[in-house]
N, C-alpha and C positions, 0 to 999 in steps of 0.2 A: 267656363269649362276649359277654355284654352289656358287660362292662368293657372289652374290646378295642374294641368299637364306639364306646364313649364316648371312649376315648383317641384313636382314629382321627379322630373328629369334631373333637376339640380340636386335634389336629395340623393338620387341614385348615384350621381357623380361623386358626391361627398362621401358616400359609404365606401366607394372604391379607394378614395384618398385615405380615409381612416384605416382601412384594411392594409394598404401598402405601408403606411407609416407604422402601424403596429408590427407588421412583418419585419420591417427594417430594425425597429427597436429590439424585438426579440432576437433577431439574428446577431446584432451587435452585442447584446447581452450574452448570448451563447458563445460567441467568439472570445469575449473577455473571460468568461468562466473557463473555457478550454485553455486559454493562455495561462491563467492563474493556476489551474490544476497541473498543467505541464511543468510549470516552474516549481511547484511544490514537490512533484515527483522527482524532478531533477535534483533538488536539494536533499530529498530522502535518499536517493541512490548515492549521492556524493558523500553524505554522512555515513552511510553504511559501508561504502568503499574505504573511507578513512578508518573506520572501526576495524574492518577486516584486514587492513594492511599495517596499521600503526599502533594497535593496542598492545599493552604490556601484559595483559592477562584476559582470558575468557573462560568463564565457568558456566557450564550448562546444567540445567535440571531437567533430565530426560528420563527415558525408560529404565536406565541402569542406575538411577539416583543422580547424585551430584558428581559430575566429572569435570576435570580440567581439560578443556579442549586444546589439543595440540595445535601450535600455531601453523603447521602445514595444512590444517583443515579449515582455517579461517577463510581462505580464498574460496573454498567450496561453498561456504555459507553465502558469500556474496554472489557466486555464480548461480546458485539455486534461484535467488530472487531476480537476477539480471535477465533470465530467460522467461520470466512469467508474463502473464497477460492479466490486466485488471478485470474486476468484476464489480459492476455498479451495485451499490447497496445503500438504501436510504434509511434503514433502521440500524440498531445495534443488537444483532442476534446473539443468543447464548452459545457458548462453545462447548463441545463435547470432550475436548482434550487440549492440553496446552504444553508447549515446550518453551523454556525460558533460557536465554543466553545473557549472562552478565559480563559486560566488557568494561575494562578500565583503560581509558585512552586519554593521554595528556592530562593525567590527574583528575579526570572526570569519569563518573560512573554512568554507563548507558545500559539500559535493559531492552532487549529484543524479545518480545513475546510473540509466539506463533500459535494462534488458536485455530483448531479445526472446527469450523462451523458446520460443515456437512461434507459429503463426498465430492461436492462440486465447488465449495468455497472455503477459503482460508483468510483469516484476518492477521495482518502483521502490524504490531504496535511497537514502535521504537520511541523510547523516552530517554532523555538526557538533557543536553543543552537545548535541544529542540524536541518537539514531539510530533509524531506522524502516526496516522492510522490509515492503512492501505488494505483493501480487499482484493484478493487475487483468486483466479481459478485454481482449483486444487490440482487436477491432472497428476496426482502422485507427488505433489510438492510437499505435503505434510510428512509423508513417509521419508522423503529425503532429509527433512529437518530432524526426524526421529533418528535416522542413521548418523547425521552430523553430531547429535547430542549423545550418542551411545558410546560404549567403550570401543567397539569395533567400528571405527568411523571410516572415512573415505581414503585418505592418504596414509595416515599413521594412526595407531590406536590412541585413544584418549586415556587419561589416567583417572582411575576411580579415586574420589576424595572421601575421607572420613571413614 
């Protein structure tokens, strides 16, 4: 009987060791994921900043049709995204509306698609030399992109094309 109790106590101690090891492994994995995601978002914001400051042309497909975005409004596009907060999303939901910006920067074509998923969530998809998909809280962000892509934009009016 005494031997069974000793084995049970040893088993009890090993369970705690396994739980602690599992906790440490999960914690380290989570820290690595957070560091990788932070790096990805930093690259996304850097690429977007370069697009909004060094592009030779930006054309938007928005509520007024296709417009050439005035270069004084490009900084507004970046500042809209700079002040946003992320939204965790595990699937790829359908969008109800989309605004598209086509940038030409350093002889490369980049496409920034802003999809309204819901009143609470927006998907930003940037493709070009690199590709990023970022989900953000809406908080009126989509409406600001609509304004940036319309004829009557933020700083100066955009020019209707076609």
